[in-house]
Structures are given as C-alpha cells and as structure tokens.
ZADO-1210 file (C-alpha; in nm, 4 decimals, padded with zeros to 6 digits):
<atoms>
<atom x="-05.7252" y="11.2423" z="-05.9711" code="MET" pos="1"/>
<atom x="-05.7579" y="11.2682" z="-06.3472" code="SER" pos="2"/>
<atom x="-06.0821" y="11.1648" z="-06.5235" code="GLU" pos="3"/>
<atom x="-05.9208" y="10.9002" z="-06.7425" code="ALA" pos="4"/>
<atom x="-05.7870" y="10.6044" z="-06.5425" code="PRO" pos="5"/>
<atom x="-05.4140" y="10.5485" z="-06.5425" code="LEU" pos="6"/>
<atom x="-05.4606" y="10.1697" z="-06.5540" code="LEU" pos="7"/>
<atom x="-05.7628" y="09.9825" z="-06.6887" code="ARG" pos="8"/>
<atom x="-05.8155" y="09.6058" z="-06.6824" code="LEU" pos="9"/>
<atom x="-06.0898" y="09.4708" z="-06.9033" code="GLU" pos="10"/>
<atom x="-06.2152" y="09.1132" z="-06.8527" code="ASN" pos="11"/>
<atom x="-05.8627" y="08.9947" z="-06.7676" code="LEU" pos="12"/>
<atom x="-05.8327" y="08.6151" z="-06.7391" code="SER" pos="13"/>
<atom x="-05.5591" y="08.3572" z="-06.6984" code="LYS" pos="14"/>
<atom x="-05.5857" y="07.9803" z="-06.7306" code="ARG" pos="15"/>
<atom x="-05.3302" y="07.7230" z="-06.6273" code="PHE" pos="16"/>
<atom x="-05.4612" y="07.4105" z="-06.7963" code="GLY" pos="17"/>
<atom x="-05.8067" y="07.3531" z="-06.6478" code="GLY" pos="18"/>
<atom x="-05.7543" y="07.6023" z="-06.3642" code="LEU" pos="19"/>
<atom x="-05.8835" y="07.9528" z="-06.4159" code="LYS" pos="20"/>
<atom x="-05.6542" y="08.1499" z="-06.1817" code="ALA" pos="21"/>
<atom x="-05.7963" y="08.4896" z="-06.2784" code="VAL" pos="22"/>
<atom x="-06.1491" y="08.5130" z="-06.4135" code="SER" pos="23"/>
<atom x="-06.2828" y="08.8135" z="-06.6091" code="ASP" pos="24"/>
<atom x="-06.1499" y="09.0851" z="-06.3775" code="VAL" pos="25"/>
<atom x="-06.2266" y="09.4423" z="-06.4764" code="SER" pos="26"/>
<atom x="-06.0814" y="09.7326" z="-06.2738" code="LEU" pos="27"/>
<atom x="-05.9628" y="10.0902" z="-06.3117" code="SER" pos="28"/>
<atom x="-05.7066" y="10.2836" z="-06.1105" code="PHE" pos="29"/>
<atom x="-05.6607" y="10.6600" z="-06.1062" code="GLY" pos="30"/>
<atom x="-05.3527" y="10.8738" z="-06.0434" code="GLU" pos="31"/>
<atom x="-05.2362" y="10.9017" z="-05.6822" code="GLY" pos="32"/>
<atom x="-05.4686" y="10.6326" z="-05.5450" code="GLU" pos="33"/>
<atom x="-05.3550" y="10.3968" z="-05.2677" code="ILE" pos="34"/>
<atom x="-05.5508" y="10.0784" z="-05.3172" code="VAL" pos="35"/>
<atom x="-05.5377" y="09.7585" z="-05.1120" code="GLY" pos="36"/>
<atom x="-05.5545" y="09.4279" z="-05.2985" code="LEU" pos="37"/>
<atom x="-05.6593" y="09.1537" z="-05.0609" code="ILE" pos="38"/>
<atom x="-05.7863" y="08.7951" z="-05.0675" code="GLY" pos="39"/>
<atom x="-05.7117" y="08.4599" z="-04.9192" code="SER" pos="40"/>
<atom x="-05.4160" y="08.2511" z="-05.0328" code="ASN" pos="41"/>
<atom x="-05.4831" y="08.1267" z="-05.3842" code="GLY" pos="42"/>
<atom x="-05.7342" y="08.4035" z="-05.4545" code="ALA" pos="43"/>
<atom x="-05.5380" y="08.5144" z="-05.7623" code="GLY" pos="44"/>
<atom x="-05.3685" y="08.8324" z="-05.6307" code="LYS" pos="45"/>
<atom x="-05.0141" y="08.7513" z="-05.7400" code="THR" pos="46"/>
<atom x="-05.1358" y="08.6104" z="-06.0724" code="THR" pos="47"/>
<atom x="-05.3264" y="08.9308" z="-06.1389" code="LEU" pos="48"/>
<atom x="-05.0229" y="09.1451" z="-06.0605" code="VAL" pos="49"/>
<atom x="-04.8058" y="08.9250" z="-06.2809" code="ASN" pos="50"/>
<atom x="-05.0504" y="08.9725" z="-06.5696" code="LEU" pos="51"/>
<atom x="-05.0516" y="09.3508" z="-06.5271" code="VAL" pos="52"/>
<atom x="-04.6734" y="09.3846" z="-06.4940" code="THR" pos="53"/>
<atom x="-04.5803" y="09.1544" z="-06.7849" code="GLY" pos="54"/>
<atom x="-04.4557" y="08.8515" z="-06.5960" code="HIS" pos="55"/>
<atom x="-04.7443" y="08.6475" z="-06.7369" code="LEU" pos="56"/>
<atom x="-04.9484" y="08.6800" z="-07.0570" code="LYS" pos="57"/>
<atom x="-05.3272" y="08.6763" z="-07.0184" code="PRO" pos="58"/>
<atom x="-05.5421" y="08.4083" z="-07.1698" code="THR" pos="59"/>
<atom x="-05.8019" y="08.6720" z="-07.2424" code="ALA" pos="60"/>
<atom x="-05.8737" y="09.0367" z="-07.1701" code="GLY" pos="61"/>
<atom x="-05.6978" y="09.3676" z="-07.2109" code="ARG" pos="62"/>
<atom x="-05.4589" y="09.5913" z="-07.0109" code="VAL" pos="63"/>
<atom x="-05.4423" y="09.9630" z="-07.0879" code="THR" pos="64"/>
<atom x="-05.1837" y="10.1844" z="-06.9185" code="PHE" pos="65"/>
<atom x="-05.1571" y="10.5614" z="-06.9675" code="ALA" pos="66"/>
<atom x="-05.3816" y="10.5309" z="-07.2711" code="GLY" pos="67"/>
<atom x="-05.1784" y="10.2529" z="-07.4371" code="ARG" pos="68"/>
<atom x="-05.2768" y="09.8920" z="-07.4928" code="ASP" pos="69"/>
<atom x="-04.9976" y="09.7026" z="-07.3128" code="VAL" pos="70"/>
<atom x="-05.1588" y="09.3607" z="-07.2998" code="THR" pos="71"/>
<atom x="-04.8862" y="09.0973" z="-07.2745" code="GLY" pos="72"/>
<atom x="-04.6050" y="09.3544" z="-07.3000" code="ALA" pos="73"/>
<atom x="-04.2722" y="09.2469" z="-07.1391" code="PRO" pos="74"/>
<atom x="-04.1687" y="09.3896" z="-06.7984" code="PRO" pos="75"/>
<atom x="-03.8893" y="09.6068" z="-06.9381" code="TYR" pos="76"/>
<atom x="-04.1318" y="09.7863" z="-07.1697" code="ARG" pos="77"/>
<atom x="-04.3827" y="09.8418" z="-06.8899" code="LEU" pos="78"/>
<atom x="-04.1061" y="09.9652" z="-06.6581" code="ALA" pos="79"/>
<atom x="-04.0059" y="10.2234" z="-06.9168" code="ARG" pos="80"/>
<atom x="-04.3662" y="10.3427" z="-06.9254" code="LEU" pos="81"/>
<atom x="-04.3645" y="10.3756" z="-06.5424" code="GLY" pos="82"/>
<atom x="-04.5479" y="10.0582" z="-06.4432" code="LEU" pos="83"/>
<atom x="-04.3406" y="09.8774" z="-06.1805" code="LEU" pos="84"/>
<atom x="-04.3651" y="09.6268" z="-05.8928" code="ARG" pos="85"/>
<atom x="-04.1821" y="09.4973" z="-05.5946" code="THR" pos="86"/>
<atom x="-04.1670" y="09.1326" z="-05.4906" code="PHE" pos="87"/>
<atom x="-04.2657" y="08.9718" z="-05.1592" code="GLN" pos="88"/>
<atom x="-03.9313" y="08.7897" z="-05.1458" code="VAL" pos="89"/>
<atom x="-03.6639" y="09.0532" z="-05.1884" code="VAL" pos="90"/>
<atom x="-03.3921" y="08.9308" z="-05.4231" code="GLN" pos="91"/>
<atom x="-03.1284" y="09.1987" z="-05.4804" code="PRO" pos="92"/>
<atom x="-02.8100" y="09.1336" z="-05.6773" code="PHE" pos="93"/>
<atom x="-02.6044" y="08.9822" z="-05.3974" code="ALA" pos="94"/>
<atom x="-02.2651" y="09.0769" z="-05.5516" code="GLN" pos="95"/>
<atom x="-02.3561" y="09.4432" z="-05.6012" code="LEU" pos="96"/>
<atom x="-02.3550" y="09.7109" z="-05.3319" code="PRO" pos="97"/>
<atom x="-02.6879" y="09.8775" z="-05.2552" code="ALA" pos="98"/>
<atom x="-02.6102" y="10.1833" z="-05.4709" code="ARG" pos="99"/>
<atom x="-02.5537" y="09.9713" z="-05.7819" code="ASP" pos="100"/>
<atom x="-02.8620" y="09.7612" z="-05.7119" code="ASN" pos="101"/>
<atom x="-03.0681" y="10.0799" z="-05.7277" code="VAL" pos="102"/>
<atom x="-02.8722" y="10.2143" z="-06.0253" code="ALA" pos="103"/>
<atom x="-02.9394" y="09.8934" z="-06.2184" code="ALA" pos="104"/>
<atom x="-03.3136" y="09.9479" z="-06.1726" code="ALA" pos="105"/>
<atom x="-03.2864" y="10.3049" z="-06.2994" code="ALA" pos="106"/>
<atom x="-03.1001" y="10.1843" z="-06.6123" code="LEU" pos="107"/>
<atom x="-03.3447" y="09.8959" z="-06.6706" code="PHE" pos="108"/>
<atom x="-03.6386" y="10.1350" z="-06.6615" code="ALA" pos="109"/>
<atom x="-03.4730" y="10.3897" z="-06.8835" code="GLY" pos="110"/>
<atom x="-03.4815" y="10.6509" z="-06.6089" code="ALA" pos="111"/>
<atom x="-03.1084" y="10.7233" z="-06.6474" code="ALA" pos="112"/>
<atom x="-02.8997" y="10.7503" z="-06.9616" code="GLY" pos="113"/>
<atom x="-02.5740" y="10.6205" z="-06.8219" code="ASP" pos="114"/>
<atom x="-02.4251" y="10.4650" z="-06.5110" code="MET" pos="115"/>
<atom x="-02.3143" y="10.7982" z="-06.3643" code="ALA" pos="116"/>
<atom x="-02.6667" y="10.9351" z="-06.3876" code="ALA" pos="117"/>
<atom x="-02.8075" y="10.6100" z="-06.2544" code="ALA" pos="118"/>
<atom x="-02.5824" y="10.6260" z="-05.9513" code="ARG" pos="119"/>
<atom x="-02.6899" y="10.9837" z="-05.8806" code="ARG" pos="120"/>
<atom x="-03.0507" y="10.8714" z="-05.8976" code="ALA" pos="121"/>
<atom x="-02.9677" y="10.5799" z="-05.6700" code="ALA" pos="122"/>
<atom x="-02.8068" y="10.8069" z="-05.4122" code="ASP" pos="123"/>
<atom x="-03.1117" y="11.0364" z="-05.4161" code="ALA" pos="124"/>
<atom x="-03.3475" y="10.7413" z="-05.3649" code="ALA" pos="125"/>
<atom x="-03.1415" y="10.5919" z="-05.0834" code="LEU" pos="126"/>
<atom x="-03.1218" y="10.9278" z="-04.9119" code="GLU" pos="127"/>
<atom x="-03.4971" y="10.9836" z="-04.9396" code="ARG" pos="128"/>
<atom x="-03.5705" y="10.6466" z="-04.7846" code="LEU" pos="129"/>
<atom x="-03.3287" y="10.6982" z="-04.4987" code="GLY" pos="130"/>
<atom x="-03.0743" y="10.4327" z="-04.5971" code="ILE" pos="131"/>
<atom x="-02.7959" y="10.6385" z="-04.7520" code="ALA" pos="132"/>
<atom x="-02.5629" y="10.4772" z="-04.4989" code="HIS" pos="133"/>
<atom x="-02.5959" y="10.1356" z="-04.6724" code="VAL" pos="134"/>
<atom x="-02.4998" y="10.2632" z="-05.0180" code="ALA" pos="135"/>
<atom x="-02.1660" y="10.0831" z="-05.0259" code="ASP" pos="136"/>
<atom x="-02.2829" y="09.7696" z="-04.8441" code="ARG" pos="137"/>
<atom x="-02.3745" y="09.4392" z="-05.0031" code="LEU" pos="138"/>
<atom x="-02.7345" y="09.3260" z="-04.9524" code="PRO" pos="139"/>
<atom x="-02.6136" y="09.0513" z="-04.7175" code="THR" pos="140"/>
<atom x="-02.4702" y="09.3223" z="-04.4904" code="GLN" pos="141"/>
<atom x="-02.7984" y="09.5069" z="-04.4266" code="VAL" pos="142"/>
<atom x="-03.1031" y="09.4272" z="-04.2134" code="THR" pos="143"/>
<atom x="-03.4358" y="09.2991" z="-04.3427" code="LEU" pos="144"/>
<atom x="-03.5935" y="09.6409" z="-04.2901" code="ALA" pos="145"/>
<atom x="-03.3114" y="09.8026" z="-04.4876" code="GLU" pos="146"/>
<atom x="-03.3540" y="09.5474" z="-04.7682" code="ARG" pos="147"/>
<atom x="-03.7245" y="09.6313" z="-04.7860" code="LYS" pos="148"/>
<atom x="-03.6366" y="09.9984" z="-04.8191" code="ARG" pos="149"/>
<atom x="-03.3737" y="09.9101" z="-05.0780" code="LEU" pos="150"/>
<atom x="-03.6480" y="09.7481" z="-05.2846" code="GLU" pos="151"/>
<atom x="-03.8522" y="10.0673" z="-05.2596" code="LEU" pos="152"/>
<atom x="-03.5464" y="10.2710" z="-05.3542" code="ALA" pos="153"/>
<atom x="-03.5061" y="10.0647" z="-05.6707" code="LYS" pos="154"/>
<atom x="-03.8650" y="10.1443" z="-05.7650" code="SER" pos="155"/>
<atom x="-03.8262" y="10.5146" z="-05.6905" code="LEU" pos="156"/>
<atom x="-03.5115" y="10.5462" z="-05.8982" code="ALA" pos="157"/>
<atom x="-03.7060" y="10.3989" z="-06.1914" code="ALA" pos="158"/>
<atom x="-03.9473" y="10.6957" z="-06.1790" code="LYS" pos="159"/>
<atom x="-04.2758" y="10.5045" z="-06.1454" code="PRO" pos="160"/>
<atom x="-04.6213" y="10.6266" z="-06.2409" code="LYS" pos="161"/>
<atom x="-04.7775" y="10.3187" z="-06.0791" code="MET" pos="162"/>
<atom x="-04.6290" y="10.0797" z="-05.8298" code="LEU" pos="163"/>
<atom x="-04.7495" y="09.7409" z="-05.7045" code="PHE" pos="164"/>
<atom x="-04.6091" y="09.6594" z="-05.3609" code="LEU" pos="165"/>
<atom x="-04.6237" y="09.2891" z="-05.2762" code="ASP" pos="166"/>
<atom x="-04.6199" y="09.2288" z="-04.9009" code="GLU" pos="167"/>
<atom x="-04.3659" y="09.5069" z="-04.8530" code="VAL" pos="168"/>
<atom x="-04.4140" y="09.4978" z="-04.4730" code="ASN" pos="169"/>
<atom x="-04.3701" y="09.1217" z="-04.4256" code="ALA" pos="170"/>
<atom x="-04.1280" y="09.0420" z="-04.1430" code="GLY" pos="171"/>
<atom x="-04.1097" y="09.3999" z="-04.0116" code="LEU" pos="172"/>
<atom x="-04.1903" y="09.5095" z="-03.6566" code="ASN" pos="173"/>
<atom x="-04.4543" y="09.7707" z="-03.5740" code="SER" pos="174"/>
<atom x="-04.2178" y="10.0703" z="-03.5754" code="ALA" pos="175"/>
<atom x="-04.0628" y="09.9613" z="-03.9060" code="GLU" pos="176"/>
<atom x="-04.4070" y="09.9192" z="-04.0600" code="ILE" pos="177"/>
<atom x="-04.5046" y="10.2733" z="-03.9521" code="ASP" pos="178"/>
<atom x="-04.1928" y="10.4058" z="-04.1236" code="GLY" pos="179"/>
<atom x="-04.2703" y="10.2228" z="-04.4485" code="VAL" pos="180"/>
<atom x="-04.6297" y="10.3491" z="-04.4455" code="LEU" pos="181"/>
<atom x="-04.5102" y="10.7072" z="-04.4162" code="ASP" pos="182"/>
<atom x="-04.2838" y="10.6533" z="-04.7158" code="MET" pos="183"/>
<atom x="-04.5671" y="10.5036" z="-04.9217" code="ILE" pos="184"/>
<atom x="-04.7919" y="10.7974" z="-04.8394" code="ARG" pos="185"/>
<atom x="-04.5217" y="11.0458" z="-04.9462" code="SER" pos="186"/>
<atom x="-04.4746" y="10.8617" z="-05.2768" code="ILE" pos="187"/>
<atom x="-04.8476" y="10.8612" z="-05.3469" code="ALA" pos="188"/>
<atom x="-04.8627" y="11.2331" z="-05.2612" code="ALA" pos="189"/>
<atom x="-04.6455" y="11.2946" z="-05.5683" code="GLU" pos="190"/>
<atom x="-04.9131" y="11.1411" z="-05.7910" code="GLY" pos="191"/>
<atom x="-04.7832" y="10.7847" z="-05.8043" code="VAL" pos="192"/>
<atom x="-05.0615" y="10.5237" z="-05.7987" code="THR" pos="193"/>
<atom x="-04.9901" y="10.2498" z="-05.5468" code="ILE" pos="194"/>
<atom x="-05.1533" y="09.9093" z="-05.5141" code="VAL" pos="195"/>
<atom x="-05.0637" y="09.7284" z="-05.1930" code="VAL" pos="196"/>
<atom x="-05.0944" y="09.3507" z="-05.1804" code="ILE" pos="197"/>
<atom x="-05.1256" y="09.2940" z="-04.8064" code="GLU" pos="198"/>
<atom x="-05.2537" y="09.0693" z="-04.5260" code="HIS" pos="199"/>
<atom x="-05.1900" y="09.3024" z="-04.2316" code="LEU" pos="200"/>
<atom x="-05.5137" y="09.4738" z="-04.1317" code="MET" pos="201"/>
<atom x="-05.3192" y="09.7598" z="-03.9718" code="LYS" pos="202"/>
<atom x="-05.1631" y="09.8395" z="-04.3070" code="VAL" pos="203"/>
<atom x="-05.4868" y="09.8057" z="-04.5048" code="VAL" pos="204"/>
<atom x="-05.6859" y="10.0272" z="-04.2730" code="ARG" pos="205"/>
<atom x="-05.4150" y="10.2797" z="-04.2073" code="GLY" pos="206"/>
<atom x="-05.3023" y="10.3244" z="-04.5668" code="LEU" pos="207"/>
<atom x="-05.5672" y="10.2390" z="-04.8221" code="CYS" pos="208"/>
<atom x="-05.8752" y="10.4434" z="-04.9066" code="THR" pos="209"/>
<atom x="-05.9999" y="10.1749" z="-05.1413" code="ARG" pos="210"/>
<atom x="-06.0058" y="09.7938" z="-05.1258" code="LEU" pos="211"/>
<atom x="-06.0193" y="09.5419" z="-05.4040" code="VAL" pos="212"/>
<atom x="-06.1002" y="09.1875" z="-05.2956" code="VAL" pos="213"/>
<atom x="-06.0387" y="08.8764" z="-05.5035" code="LEU" pos="214"/>
<atom x="-06.1964" y="08.5395" z="-05.4307" code="HIS" pos="215"/>
<atom x="-06.1214" y="08.2261" z="-05.6308" code="GLN" pos="216"/>
<atom x="-05.9781" y="08.4350" z="-05.9116" code="GLY" pos="217"/>
<atom x="-06.2799" y="08.6630" z="-05.9479" code="ALA" pos="218"/>
<atom x="-06.3498" y="09.0157" z="-05.8318" code="LEU" pos="219"/>
<atom x="-06.5551" y="08.9956" z="-05.5124" code="LEU" pos="220"/>
<atom x="-06.5672" y="09.3588" z="-05.4054" code="ALA" pos="221"/>
<atom x="-06.4240" y="09.7003" z="-05.4919" code="ASP" pos="222"/>
<atom x="-06.4902" y="10.0219" z="-05.3082" code="GLY" pos="223"/>
<atom x="-06.4078" y="10.2408" z="-05.0049" code="PRO" pos="224"/>
<atom x="-06.2138" y="10.0527" z="-04.7387" code="THR" pos="225"/>
<atom x="-06.4722" y="10.0869" z="-04.4647" code="ASP" pos="226"/>
<atom x="-06.7601" y="09.9801" z="-04.6855" code="ALA" pos="227"/>
<atom x="-06.5798" y="09.6808" z="-04.8324" code="VAL" pos="228"/>
<atom x="-06.4625" y="09.5633" z="-04.4877" code="ALA" pos="229"/>
<atom x="-06.8238" y="09.5505" z="-04.3744" code="ARG" pos="230"/>
<atom x="-06.9538" y="09.3776" z="-04.6874" code="ASP" pos="231"/>
<atom x="-07.1015" y="09.0419" z="-04.5737" code="PRO" pos="232"/>
<atom x="-06.9550" y="08.8701" z="-04.8851" code="LYS" pos="233"/>
<atom x="-06.6061" y="08.9865" z="-04.7883" code="VAL" pos="234"/>
<atom x="-06.6452" y="08.8918" z="-04.4240" code="VAL" pos="235"/>
<atom x="-06.7663" y="08.5448" z="-04.5177" code="ASP" pos="236"/>
<atom x="-06.5057" y="08.4784" z="-04.7919" code="ALA" pos="237"/>
<atom x="-06.1965" y="08.6385" z="-04.6492" code="TYR" pos="238"/>
<atom x="-06.1996" y="08.8423" z="-04.3314" code="LEU" pos="239"/>
<atom x="-06.4217" y="08.6326" z="-04.1057" code="GLY" pos="240"/>
<atom x="-06.5662" y="08.7921" z="-03.7937" code="LYS" pos="241"/>
<atom x="-06.2244" y="08.8111" z="-03.6251" code="ARG" pos="242"/>
<atom x="-06.0597" y="08.9735" z="-03.9244" code="GLY" pos="243"/>
<atom x="-06.3429" y="09.2226" z="-03.9623" code="ALA" pos="244"/>
<atom x="-06.3081" y="09.3119" z="-03.5935" code="ALA" pos="245"/>
<atom x="-05.9328" y="09.3612" z="-03.6386" code="MET" pos="246"/>
<atom x="-05.9891" y="09.5870" z="-03.9361" code="LEU" pos="247"/>
<atom x="-06.2422" y="09.7904" z="-03.7397" code="GLU" pos="248"/>
<atom x="-06.0052" y="09.8125" z="-03.4436" code="ALA" pos="249"/>
<atom x="-05.7292" y="09.9460" z="-03.6709" code="ALA" pos="250"/>
<atom x="-05.9338" y="10.2592" z="-03.7538" code="ARG" pos="251"/>
</atoms>
C-alpha cells in the first residue's frame, strides 16, 4: 500500500433540507484495500458513495482522489480518473447485448479509443469473469448471477483504480457468492481499491480486512474487521448481539 491515500474524504457532509444525511465524515483509503462499508438502513452509506462518485454534490467538505481535488466532479470525469461504482439494482442497457453493454462502459470511462477497442476490452472482461458465453445475449436473456457479473465486467473494462460495489451479492446463492468473492479478491490483488457496501456478514468477514461503520450519517467506527465487529458501539447501533455472533461465526 502506498503512503499517500488514493482517496481522502475531509469533513464530507450532505444536507437535504433540514436532514443531514452525511455529517462531517473523514476517511482515507489506500491502494489495494478491501474495505466493508456497513450501517443500518438510512445510515448514509449510499449517500456517501453518491457524494464520492459524483452523483451528488456535497454541502460541505472535500474529496481528493489520486492527489486531485475532485469535490463535486461529475461521474464521467471521475470514471476517466479510475473512480467507479456499481449499483445495487443492476440496470444494463436492455436493447444492447452483453458485449456492447461492457463496451459502452469502456468508452464512457475513456478506457478505449473506439468501438473496436472497446469490444475487445469487453470480451476480455467477460472472459475473465467467466461469462464469455453471454456476450451476444441481451440482459433479459441471462440469469441474475450473470447480470451481477456483467456489472463487474463493465467496471473492469473501464480500468478502475477504485471501485465501490453496492450490494453486489444481493439475491445470489451461497455458491454464487463464493464465486463473486473470489473475483473481487483477484481484482484487489491487482492494486484496485475496493469498498463493499454490504449487509451479509459472510461477505464482510470473508472479504474485508477493514470495516467502516456509519450511524445516522456520521462515522461510528473505522478499523480492522475483527476489532470493529467487537466494538460495543457497533454492536449496539448496528450488529446487535445476534449480528455480532453471526460475524464471529463467519470467521
């Protein structure tokens, strides 16, 4: 991991009228980390990710990525710098086959200079994620697990430096989850920083070496997974005794 953080958030805040959805959050992320971002519904996780990835502009605070101030920058600019995200609800272009869905992402992020190069990048990403066989199929013709991998393929073809994965395992069975976790580990092993927004304790414990916990829009805890999972504040605010036991059992 390099000494300088890849991503730094400084006192990041977002208000919606009288509601402070994110409150003075300061965090840093290094290269190649796999970090879990957890918290109860309404804790501010999605809002924080939207602020970082350009889908919302902060009310206050600063975002620095790869040494550049990118506060409030639009998603396309951030994508071209290598800061990308997936969405919990997968929404591919329904009229385009899988290959062109992935190629579109490569073009959007500036990772390919023309459509031919973008399609080559798409084929490589689909092959790597084990779904080359769906390249010519429409998204409606593939399974949920394949659509989840298609979303990951789009991100890979865009050549990310940092990737936020929002509930990427939602709706998958145990075997499918294990396959996705292996893929995420292999991506991180190449130096890509990954932040996983997740509720499944199996995923958090099996994948993340570090946990960030939000509560009511504020940073509640940040540290090694085991230590954070045992933090009484985290147990009281989010995990509860049953959740803490599940996290411990997933070791």
